[in-house]
C-alpha positions as CSV (number, residue, x, y, z in Angstrom):
1,X,-18.2,14.1,10.1
2,X,-18.6,10.7,11.8
3,X,-15.4,8.6,12.0
4,X,-16.2,5.1,10.6
5,X,-12.8,3.7,11.5
6,X,-12.7,2.2,15.0
7,X,-9.3,0.4,14.5
8,X,-6.3,1.4,12.5
9,X,-6.6,-1.5,10.0
10,X,-10.2,-0.6,9.3
11,X,-8.9,2.0,6.8
12,X,-7.0,-0.7,4.9
13,X,-10.0,-2.9,4.9
14,X,-12.0,-0.1,3.3
15,X,-9.3,0.2,0.6
16,X,-9.4,-3.5,-0.5
17,X,-9.9,-3.6,-4.2
18,X,-8.8,0.0,-4.6
19,X,-5.5,1.7,-5.5
20,X,-3.2,2.6,-2.7
21,X,0.2,4.1,-2.3
22,X,2.7,2.3,-0.1
23,X,5.5,4.3,1.4
24,X,8.6,2.4,2.6
25,X,10.8,3.3,5.5
26,X,13.8,3.9,3.3
27,X,12.0,6.9,1.8
28,X,13.4,6.3,-1.7
29,X,11.2,3.4,-3.0
30,X,7.4,3.5,-3.0
31,X,4.8,1.3,-4.6
32,X,1.3,1.8,-6.0
33,X,-1.3,-0.7,-6.9
34,X,-4.6,-2.3,-6.2
35,X,-4.8,-3.6,-2.6
36,X,-5.7,-7.3,-2.6
37,X,-4.8,-8.4,0.9
38,X,-3.1,-7.4,4.2
39,X,-2.6,-8.8,7.6
40,X,-2.0,-7.5,11.2
41,X,1.7,-7.1,10.5
42,X,0.9,-4.8,7.5
43,X,2.2,-7.4,5.0
44,X,0.6,-6.3,1.8
45,X,-0.4,-7.9,-1.5
46,X,-0.8,-5.5,-4.5
47,X,-1.9,-6.2,-8.0
48,X,-1.0,-4.1,-11.0
49,X,1.9,-3.0,-8.8
50,X,4.3,-0.2,-9.9
51,X,7.7,0.6,-8.3
52,X,8.6,4.2,-7.9
53,X,12.2,5.4,-7.1
54,X,12.7,9.0,-6.1
55,X,9.1,9.8,-7.3
56,X,9.6,8.3,-10.8
57,X,8.0,5.2,-12.1
58,X,10.8,2.6,-12.6
59,X,9.0,-0.7,-13.4
60,X,5.7,-2.5,-13.5
61,X,5.7,-5.5,-11.2
62,X,2.3,-7.0,-11.6
63,X,1.3,-9.1,-8.5
64,X,3.6,-8.2,-5.6
65,X,4.1,-8.9,-1.9
66,X,5.5,-6.2,0.4
67,X,6.8,-7.2,3.9
68,X,5.2,-5.2,6.7
69,X,8.4,-4.5,8.5
70,X,9.5,-2.1,5.6
71,X,6.2,-0.3,5.4
72,X,6.0,3.2,6.8
73,X,2.5,4.1,5.7
74,X,-0.3,3.2,3.3
75,X,-2.5,5.8,1.7
76,X,-5.6,5.6,-0.5
77,X,-4.9,7.0,-3.9
78,X,-7.2,8.6,-6.4
């Protein structure tokens, strides 16, 4: 398999317009939603955003901004 990602943020660029899971450093709150935008600090804008606490959906947030300094990882979702 050929690796099409030359830089770490290439993966996020590939995910724009698709659903992603955003895991936070506190390990209790996570978000899911459609990735609209991001920057080099991993600040993220999600649409149709949902907040999960301890793995359970708590609330629908709609359009949401997540500061990059609290992001642990971002993963494409199915």
